[in-house]
C-alpha positions in Angstrom: 1.8 19.5 -64.3 4.8 17.7 -65.7 4.6 15.1 -68.5 7.1 12.8 -70.2 7.6 12.4 -74.0 4.7 9.9 -74.1 2.4 12.4 -72.5 2.1 10.6 -69.1 2.1 12.6 -66.0 5.3 12.5 -64.0 6.8 14.1 -60.9 8.4 17.5 -61.3 12.2 17.6 -61.5 14.2 17.8 -58.3 15.0 21.2 -56.9 18.4 22.5 -56.0 18.3 21.4 -52.3 16.9 18.0 -53.3 19.8 17.5 -55.8 22.3 18.4 -53.1 20.7 16.2 -50.5 20.6 13.3 -53.0 24.3 13.8 -53.9 25.4 13.9 -50.3 23.4 10.8 -49.4 24.8 9.0 -52.4 28.3 10.0 -51.4 27.8 8.8 -47.8 26.4 5.5 -49.0 29.2 5.0 -51.4 31.9 5.8 -48.8 30.3 3.5 -46.3 30.2 0.7 -48.9 33.9 1.2 -49.7 34.8 1.2 -46.0 33.0 -2.0 -45.4 34.7 -3.7 -48.4 38.2 -2.4 -47.4 37.6 -3.3 -43.8 36.5 -6.8 -44.7 39.5 -7.4 -46.9 41.7 -6.1 -44.2 40.2 -8.5 -41.6 40.6 -11.4 -44.0 44.2 -10.6 -44.8 45.0 -10.0 -41.1 43.5 -13.4 -40.2 45.6 -15.2 -42.8 48.8 -13.4 -41.7 48.0 -14.3 -38.0 47.4 -17.9 -38.9 50.7 -18.1 -40.8 52.6 -16.4 -38.0 51.1 -18.9 -35.5 52.1 -21.9 -37.7 55.7 -20.5 -38.0 55.8 -19.9 -34.2 54.6 -23.4 -33.5 57.2 -24.8 -35.9 60.0 -22.9 -34.3 58.8 -23.8 -30.8 58.9 -27.5 -31.7 62.3 -27.1 -33.3 63.8 -25.6 -30.1 61.8 -27.4 -27.4 60.6 -30.6 -29.1 57.4 -32.2 -28.0 58.2 -32.0 -24.3 55.6 -30.6 -22.1 56.0 -29.3 -18.6 53.8 -30.2 -15.7 
């Protein structure tokens, strides 16, 4: 039986395999979180760059072709 400093019964400490499994799980969760954040930032930046490129393309198109439309 394991007790804490106050004398209450507590669970026994983790064994070697449990420590390794917990560390691996923590690493996988942390890496997944980082990938989600980096991927989200990438998508946001990509969207803004694409919007800017589209605005510049439209501006150039109007500069060279005016407002004329073909039918």
